[in-house]
N, C-alpha and C positions, 0 to 999 in steps of 0.2 A: 504494500500500500504506500502511496506517495506521502512524503512529508513536505511541508512548506511553512513559511513564516508569513504572518499577516501584519501589514502596517495600515493603520487607520488615521487619516489626517483630519483634524478638527481645526479649520482655519478661522478661529474666532479669538479676538483679543478685546479687552476693555480699552486698551490704548496701545498703539504701536511703539515699541522701544526705539530709541533714536538710532541704534545700530542695526536694526532688523531689516533684512532685504527679502523676507519671505512674504508670500501672499497671505492676507488675512482680512476679515470683515469685522465690523463691530459686533460684539456679543449680543447686542440688542436688535440686530437686524431681523427683519421679518423672514429672511431667507433661511435661518438656521434650522427651524423645525422641518421644512420640506427637505433640507439638505440631509438631515439625520435619517429621514425615511429613504432618501435616494441611495444611501450607502448600502442598504440591504439589497436594493435592486441591482446595484453594480455587482455585488458578490454573486447574485443569482446568474447574471449574464456571464461573468468571467468563469465561474465554476463549471458551467455547462460547456462553454467554449473549449476549455482546457481539461475537461473531465476531472474536475477537482472535488466533486460533491462528497466523495468519501475520503478525501485526503486528510491526514492527521495534521492539525495545526500545531506545530511544535512551539512556536513563540508568537506572541501578539504584542504589538507596540502601538499605543495610542499617543500620537504626538500632535504638534500644532505649530503656531497658534497656542491656545491655552485650553487644553481639554478639561481642566478642572473647573472651568467656567460653566460647563453644562449643568443645568439644574437636574434634580432627581427625575422629573417627568421625561426629559429628553434622554437621560441615561437609561431609564427603564425601556424606552422605545428601542434603543440600541440592543439592550439585553434580549428583548422579546423578538425583535425582527431580524437581528443579525447574529448575535452570539448563540442564540438557541439553534441556529441552523448549522453551526460549525461542529466539526468533530474535534473538540478541544478538551475532552475529559482528562487527557494525559498531558496537557500543555505544560511544559516545564518552566516557562517564564512568561508572565503576562504583566507588562509594564504600562504605566500611564504617567505622562508628564504633568506636573502640578506647579502652579505658582503660589507663593506664600499668601498673596492677597486673596486668592479665591479658594484656598483649601480650608476645609472644616473637618472636625472629627466625625460629623454625620456623614460627610462624603466618603471619608476613609472607611467607615463601617459598610457603606453601600458598595464601595469597590471590592472590599474583601469578601463580602457575601456573594458577589458575582463571580469571584475567582481570581481577581487581580492579586498578584503576590509580590509586586515590586513597584515602588514609587520613586520618581526622581524629581527633584526640586530645582527650579531655576533660581539660585541664590545670587550668583555672580560676584557679590562683594558683601562684606559686613561693615561697610562704612556708608553712612547716609549720604555724604557728599558725592561719593562715587556712584551710588545708585541713582542719584538725581541726574548726574551727567550722562548716565546710560539711558535715562528715561524710564527706569523701573518704577513701578508705583507702590511697591511694598517698602516697608521700613526695616531697619536692622532688628528692632524689637519684634516685629511681626515674624521675621525669618527665624529668630531664635525661639520664639514661642512655638512655632510649627515644628522645629527640629527637636523640641522637647515634649511634644504632644504624645500622650500615652497610647493614642490610637495607632501609632506607628508600630506598636508591638505586634499588630495583626499581620504584618507583612514579613516575608522572608528577607527582603533586601530594601534598603533605603539608599538612594543616590543623590548627589548634589552636583550642580555645575558651578564652576568658579572661573573668573576671568583675570588675566593679567595684561598689562599694557594699556590700562584704562587712563584717560586724561587725568593728570594731576595725581595719579597713584604713585606711591613710593614703595620701595622694597619693604619697608617696615609695615606699611598698611596691608600690603599683600600677605606678608608673613603672618600678621595677626589674624587676618580673615581665615587663612589656611589653618592656623593653629586651632582656632575656635571650631571650625568645621570638623577637623579630624578628631577633636575631643568629644564629639557627639557620640553617645553610647549606641545610637541607632545606625549611624552611617557605615555602610559597607562598600560604597562605590563613589568614586570622585572623577568627574570629567573636568580637567583644567586646561584651558586653552587661551591663546593670545587673542586679544580683540583685533579683528580685521575690519577695516573701514571700507565699506562699499560706497562708490561715488553717489549713487542714487538715494542713499539714506539721509536722514536729518544730520547725523554726525558728519557724513561725507560732504554735505553742503557747507559746513562751517569748519572743516578739518584744519584749514590754515590758521584759524584763530585759536586752536586748542594747543595745550602743552602736554605732549606725550612723554612717557619715560624714554630715556635714550637707550641705545642698544646695550650698553653696559649694565644698566639697571634691569633691563629685561632678562639678560643672562643671569644676573644675580637672583631674580625671581624664580627662574627655572631651577637654579641651584637650591633655593629654599624649598621648592616643590619636591625635588628629588630627595632631599635630606629628610624633610618632615614626613612625607608619605612612607618612606622606608622605616623611620623610627616608630610610626604608628601601625606598622604591619600591613600597609597597602602596597601591593605589588604592581609595578608598571607592566601592563600587557599590551599597550599601544601608545603611540607618542603622547596622546592627550588623555589617556584613560588609566585609572588606577583602581584596584579592588583588593579587598581582603580575600584570602584563599577560598575559592569556590564561588565567588560572587562576580565574576566577569559578566558583562552584558552579553548574553548569548545571542540576542537578536542582532546586535551590531556585528558579531562574529559571523553570522549568516551572510551578511552583506559582503564582508571582507573575503569570505571563502567562496563567493560566487555560487551559493546555494539558492534554490528557488524561493522567491517571495512575491507576494501580491500586495500592491498598494491600493487602497480604496480611498476615494475622495479627490477633491480638486487639487491639482498639482502633484498628486502622489505618483510614485514610480513603481514599476513591476519588472521582474526578471524571471523568465523561464527559458533556459537555454534552448536555442541560440538567440532569443529575442528579448529586447528590453524596450519598454515603452513608458510614456508618461501621459497623465491626464491633463485635460484643459485646466488652466490656472484660474479661470473665471468661474465663480460659484454659480452664477446665473446660467451660464452655458452648460455647466455640469448638470444642473438640475433639469434643464430643458432636454438635454440628450437622454438622461435617465428616463424621463417621462415618455420619451419616444421609443424607449427600449433599445437605444443605441449606446455602445461603449463610448465614453467621452475622450476619445483618443486625441492627443495633441501631437506627439512625435513617436515614431517607432523605428528601431534600427536592428539590423541583424549583426550580432557580434561575431566577427570572424576570428580566426585563431591568433592573428597578429594583434588585434585589439585586446583580446583576452590576455595574451602574454604580457602586454604593456601594463594592463590593469593589475595583473597578479604581482608584477614586480613592484609597482607603485604602492599597492596596499600591503604586500608582504614586507617591504622594507620599513613600513610604519609600525609593524607589529614586533613585539619582543620575541615571539617564537620564530619570526623570520619567514623566509620563503622555502618551501619544501620542494626540492627538485623532482621528486617522484610524482607528487601531485601536479606539479607544473606540466610534466610530460603527459600525464593521464588526461588532463583537461585541455591542453593545447595541441597535443601530438608533437611537441617540439622538445628536443634535448636542450636543457637550460644552458649548459656550457657552450654548445654550438650556437644557440640563438644569441646569447649575450656576448660571446667572444671571450675565449680563454685568457688572452692577454689583458683585457680590461678587468676581468675578475681577479686575476693574479695581481694586478697593480693595486687594486683596492685592498686586497688581503695583506700585501706587503706594507701598505700605508697604515694598517690597523683600523681601517674603516669598516671592512667586512670580515666577519669571522665565519669559518666553515667547519661544521661538524656533521658529517654525512647523516641524513640527506638535507640538512638545514643550512641556509645562508642567512646570517643575522648581521645587522649593523651593530657596531660597538657603540659605547656611550658617545664618543666623539662623532661617530657616523650619524647618530640620531639628530645631532644638531644641524646636519645638512642632508637629511633624509630625502627630501624632494629633489634636491640637486643631484644626489647620487642616482636616484631612480631615472631621472631625465637622461643621464649618461647612456642608458641602455635603450632609449627611444630613438 
């Protein structure tokens, strides 16, 4: 029986963060209720087209946007119309993204009762001034209250997102935010990443007026990150992801390993080899097409062996486990050494950037600092 992962996109936000380049609508839009109904229509169409009706749903991830904004009535529609149709009795991981401002103990109990076993919170910083610069609407006090809420005991894993490279952020403020997060008794997973400014965002439009930490400060922040996560028992398993033993985000690993997944909702992506496709980014168009019984296709591509090889190298070199040459050959039909070039591989090994222990090619700590550049060398 087939196994797959399911991503469900909830593109609603109370207010768009200043750095956000993702599609979203107001949580008070009249479109949200028909959108929630449409998600089950899409699953019905996709599951029949790809013969997935009996597939075992191994992981579920509900992202956004801000899924925790959904009120109980709309959540119950999802449970009744979509989740009840899935073969997910043995789902190993079911995650939902939450923001501190829209999370409540009542919602936590509602999620747990439905089968959700993992929550992840968009914290980003534990300094109010930094949160304001990012356009986040929660306060530090609210974030800390949520991280200490006893309802979190109902879940197998709690994760949090943290940013560095924020305007006016210092090494000290980042270190203190990190220390406080890692001290939480509930936290099992941490995603920590550098703020990237996209030109079309609010921060992008005023970027030249802002004061960002310099490169030296950012490197110090990364050093603090590696030091403190190690001391608190969080293992780095991907460039930006850390977890206590047994608490890696399995859903993300499905993406990185090019295993099949279906994305439901506006702007969601799906992959069933050899095809990858994305949905319309417009919620109105998405609903209209669902009401017509048509898949809301935006783009579709056939992944050939060369594209797959490049992606496996790029993603493999971002992971601490590295790139498995046996799996590379199984999935692409190519011998890794021949495809990459023996001399190039040997050069990186001699430089201490790549370590090789059959069948794994892994980046060293110094290699991780230039992971994307190393991957591009093989493109």
